[in-house]
C-alpha positions as a printed NumPy array, in Angstrom:
array([[ 27.353, -36.169,  35.557],
       [ 25.688, -33.545,  33.37 ],
       [ 22.377, -32.327,  34.802],
       [ 19.135, -33.166,  33.019],
       [ 16.98 , -30.222,  31.974],
       [ 13.238, -30.867,  32.238],
       [ 10.525, -28.905,  30.46 ],
       [  6.953, -29.653,  31.512],
       [  4.132, -28.628,  29.17 ],
       [  0.625, -28.926,  30.524],
       [ -2.754, -27.386,  29.869],
       [ -6.231, -27.916,  28.539],
       [ -6.952, -30.038,  25.478],
       [ -6.432, -28.184,  22.184],
       [ -4.578, -25.361,  23.944],
       [ -1.496, -25.693,  21.726],
       [  0.735, -27.887,  23.906],
       [  2.062, -29.915,  20.971],
       [  2.759, -26.767,  18.943],
       [  4.803, -25.381,  21.839],
       [  6.619, -28.718,  22.148],
       [  7.455, -28.749,  18.432],
       [  8.799, -25.195,  18.622],
       [ 10.981, -26.134,  21.593],
       [ 12.295, -29.239,  19.821],
       [ 13.042, -27.185,  16.715],
       [ 15.174, -24.81 ,  18.8  ],
       [ 16.94 , -27.557,  20.782],
       [ 20.713, -27.707,  20.311],
       [ 21.462, -30.36 ,  17.668],
       [ 24.269, -31.916,  19.725],
       [ 21.927, -32.544,  22.641],
       [ 20.042, -35.807,  22.744],
       [ 16.566, -35.329,  24.159],
       [ 13.571, -37.393,  25.191],
       [  9.879, -36.631,  24.959],
       [  7.173, -38.183,  27.101],
       [  3.655, -37.594,  25.798],
       [  0.709, -38.583,  27.96 ],
       [ -2.979, -38.787,  27.083],
       [ -5.969, -40.299,  28.833],
       [ -7.24 , -41.528,  25.46 ],
       [ -6.274, -44.788,  23.782],
       [ -4.074, -42.903,  21.31 ],
       [ -1.672, -40.096,  22.17 ],
       [ -2.988, -37.225,  20.077],
       [ -0.531, -35.52 ,  17.716],
       [  2.361, -37.853,  18.568],
       [  2.918, -38.421,  14.84 ],
       [  3.998, -34.794,  14.493],
       [  6.551, -35.195,  17.275],
       [  7.816, -38.511,  15.823],
       [  8.433, -36.746,  12.516],
       [ 10.423, -33.996,  14.264],
       [ 12.51 , -36.517,  16.219],
       [ 13.41 , -38.58 ,  13.133],
       [ 16.176, -36.066,  12.435],
       [ 17.967, -36.745,  15.719],
       [ 18.869, -39.605,  17.985],
       [ 16.102, -38.624,  20.385],
       [ 13.457, -40.73 ,  22.094],
       [  9.655, -40.522,  22.178],
       [  7.725, -42.4  ,  24.842],
       [  3.938, -42.416,  24.512],
       [  1.867, -43.091,  27.63 ],
       [ -1.786, -43.535,  26.587],
       [ -4.789, -44.778,  28.579],
       [ -4.235, -42.97 ,  31.83 ],
       [ -2.755, -40.111,  33.744],
       [  0.935, -39.813,  34.701],
       [ -0.017, -38.581,  38.176],
       [ -2.263, -41.518,  39.076],
       [ -2.875, -44.629,  36.943],
       [  0.461, -44.436,  35.093],
       [  2.6  , -42.922,  37.846],
       [  4.819, -46.006,  38.296],
       [  5.442, -46.305,  34.529],
       [  6.162, -42.584,  34.267],
       [  8.537, -42.623,  37.247],
       [ 10.43 , -45.637,  35.863],
       [ 10.761, -43.927,  32.472],
       [ 12.146, -40.755,  34.031],
       [ 14.633, -42.783,  36.106],
       [ 15.938, -44.52 ,  32.951],
       [ 16.236, -41.189,  31.172],
       [ 18.189, -39.673,  34.087],
       [ 20.683, -42.571,  33.894],
       [ 21.155, -42.207,  30.117],
       [ 23.069, -39.703,  27.979],
       [ 19.92 , -37.651,  27.352],
       [ 20.349, -33.994,  28.281],
       [ 16.809, -32.609,  27.994],
       [ 13.479, -34.188,  28.866],
       [ 10.254, -32.703,  27.529],
       [  7.017, -33.845,  29.16 ],
       [  3.673, -33.11 ,  27.518],
       [  1.022, -34.008,  30.065],
       [ -2.669, -34.458,  29.426],
       [ -5.156, -31.827,  30.5  ],
       [ -6.119, -33.607,  33.73 ],
       [ -2.579, -34.213,  35.003],
       [ -1.312, -32.492,  38.095],
       [  2.456, -32.12 ,  37.772],
       [  4.256, -33.697,  40.704],
       [  7.911, -33.361,  39.728]])
């Protein structure tokens, strides 16, 4: 089984997390299938449209988790998503967490 690389991007709102994510996705090896989990406490995951556009070129996956935090209210959904990704052929997981999240991986 090939190991899954995980990149966690976290920080304050409007700190450039999505820009960093887009740069990382741009530099990802084309043969590698990746997944992106974007989390926001708002009703809409901010800037996800930019990531969707980037992922259209590959067979990669975007999972948006709005309306809560991946370390508390959405922890069971987040954990289940990561477990499915680990069992798939995805080789790199990018996680963009909202500003209030405390990474627990």
